[in-house]
VEXSE-395665 format. One record per residue (C-alpha): residue number from 1; residue in three letters; x, y, z negated. Coordinates in steps of 0.5 Angstrom, whole numbers, plus 500, padded with zeros to 3 digits. Each point is the difference from the previous one (the first is absolute). Layout:
N
NUM/ALA/X/Y/Z
...
This chain:
67
1/MET/516/489/504
2/TYR/494/497/499
3/ILE/494/504/498
4/ILE/493/500/496
5/LYS/494/503/500
6/VAL/496/499/492
7/LYS/493/501/499
8/GLY/498/506/495
9/LYS/494/499/494
10/ALA/495/505/499
11/LYS/504/506/501
12/ILE/508/497/501
13/PRO/501/501/506
14/ASP/503/495/504
15/TYR/508/500/501
16/ILE/505/498/504
17/GLN/505/496/499
18/LEU/507/499/503
19/ARG/505/495/499
20/ASP/507/499/502
21/ASP/501/492/503
22/LYS/501/498/493
23/PHE/494/501/498
24/VAL/502/507/495
25/LEU/495/506/500
26/ILE/504/505/504
27/ALA/494/506/500
28/TYR/493/499/498
29/PHE/495/506/503
30/ARG/493/501/501
31/ALA/497/498/506
32/ASP/496/507/501
33/ARG/506/503/499
34/PRO/506/497/504
35/LEU/508/501/496
36/ASP/503/507/502
37/LYS/507/497/500
38/LEU/500/495/506
39/GLU/506/501/502
40/LYS/504/497/494
41/TYR/496/493/501
42/GLY/502/501/507
43/LEU/493/501/503
44/ALA/501/509/502
45/GLY/496/500/505
46/LYS/496/496/500
47/GLU/494/502/496
48/GLU/495/500/505
49/GLU/501/493/501
50/LEU/501/499/492
51/LYS/493/502/500
52/ALA/497/496/505
53/LEU/503/494/497
54/ILE/496/502/493
55/SER/494/500/504
56/GLN/499/493/503
57/LEU/505/497/495
58/PRO/496/496/495
59/PHE/499/499/493
60/GLY/506/497/497
61/LYS/502/496/505
62/LEU/508/501/501
63/GLN/502/501/505
64/LYS/508/502/505
65/LEU/500/507/501
66/GLU/502/501/506
67/LEU/500/506/504
């Protein structure tokens, strides 16, 4: 799974994209409100780690998600 942080403009907030190994979009959510249903993506119990990663993630750089 891969993660990318997309910079918002003006009133549009920053967003996070989660993509599978084929780079197909599987989740799209606001950076300030991480996804509620993380268990659907195999990330249950990793909310705090994901929040920390999102806060230090650079904009526009696709990274392999390793939690």
